[in-house]
C-alpha positions as CSV (number, residue, x, y, z in Angstrom):
1,X,-0.3,0.0,0.1
2,X,1.7,3.5,-0.9
3,X,1.7,6.7,1.4
4,X,-1.2,7.9,-1.0
5,X,-3.3,5.3,-0.8
6,X,-3.1,5.2,3.0
7,X,-3.8,8.8,3.3
8,X,-7.1,8.9,1.3
9,X,-8.1,6.0,3.4
10,X,-6.7,8.1,6.6
11,X,-8.6,11.4,5.2
12,X,-12.1,9.1,4.5
13,X,-11.8,8.1,8.0
14,X,-11.4,11.5,9.4
15,X,-14.3,12.8,7.2
16,X,-16.4,10.2,8.2
17,X,-15.5,10.3,11.8
18,X,-16.4,14.2,11.5
19,X,-19.9,13.5,10.1
20,X,-20.9,11.3,13.4
21,X,-19.4,14.0,15.7
22,X,-21.6,16.6,13.4
23,X,-24.2,14.4,14.0
24,X,-24.2,14.0,17.7
25,X,-23.3,17.4,18.1
26,X,-27.2,17.9,16.6
27,X,-28.6,15.3,18.8
28,X,-26.9,16.3,21.9
29,X,-28.1,20.2,21.1
30,X,-31.7,18.7,20.6
31,X,-31.9,17.2,23.4
32,X,-30.6,19.8,25.4
33,X,-33.7,21.9,24.0
34,X,-36.4,19.1,25.1
35,X,-34.4,19.1,28.4
36,X,-34.9,22.6,29.1
37,X,-38.7,22.7,27.7
38,X,-39.6,19.3,30.2
39,X,-38.2,21.5,32.7
40,X,-40.3,24.7,31.8
41,X,-43.1,22.0,31.5
42,X,-42.6,20.4,35.1
43,X,-41.7,24.1,36.5
44,X,-44.9,25.4,35.3
45,X,-47.3,22.2,36.5
46,X,-45.2,22.5,40.0
47,X,-47.2,26.2,40.0
48,X,-50.7,24.9,39.0
49,X,-50.1,22.3,41.7
50,X,-49.3,24.5,44.2
51,X,-52.2,26.5,43.1
52,X,-54.5,24.2,43.9
53,X,-53.1,22.3,46.7
54,X,-53.6,26.2,48.0
55,X,-57.2,25.9,46.9
56,X,-57.8,23.1,48.1
57,X,-56.6,24.1,51.8
58,X,-59.2,27.2,51.6
59,X,-61.9,24.9,50.7
60,X,-61.6,22.3,53.5
61,X,-60.5,25.3,56.1
62,X,-64.1,26.8,55.5
63,X,-66.8,26.7,58.3
64,X,-69.2,24.8,55.6
65,X,-69.0,21.9,57.1
66,X,-71.2,18.5,55.6
67,X,-69.4,16.9,52.7
68,X,-66.8,18.0,50.5
69,X,-68.0,21.0,47.5
70,X,-68.1,18.8,43.6
71,X,-65.4,21.1,42.8
72,X,-63.2,20.4,45.6
73,X,-63.7,16.6,44.4
74,X,-62.5,17.9,41.2
75,X,-59.2,19.8,42.6
76,X,-58.2,16.6,43.8
77,X,-58.5,15.0,40.7
78,X,-56.7,17.8,39.3
79,X,-54.0,17.6,41.4
80,X,-53.7,13.9,41.3
81,X,-53.2,14.2,37.7
82,X,-50.9,17.0,37.9
83,X,-49.0,14.8,40.5
84,X,-48.7,11.8,38.1
85,X,-47.6,14.5,35.2
86,X,-44.9,15.4,36.9
87,X,-43.8,12.2,38.4
88,X,-43.4,11.1,34.9
89,X,-41.8,13.8,33.6
90,X,-39.0,13.3,36.6
91,X,-38.6,9.7,35.7
92,X,-37.7,11.2,32.1
93,X,-35.3,14.0,33.4
94,X,-33.6,11.1,35.4
95,X,-33.7,8.6,32.2
96,X,-32.2,11.5,30.1
């Protein structure tokens, strides 16, 4: 094998490696963007949950007595759903 042939082979391998690095970098950037979006969504969901918890505490502490109003049950269902979504987001963030 001549030195020119070896150099050509090395050049091809280097170009392939550079293309692979570019693909990996693009994938990394996309993952970072998705991660930031998920973090923002998680923060938003945490705010919703906090707000709903506050409303729930206020409605439970009202002196009405008797069975809880229907909207309290709706709030609890919404809180439960939001908590499940937050848990799902946290699990995804830990995996990635």
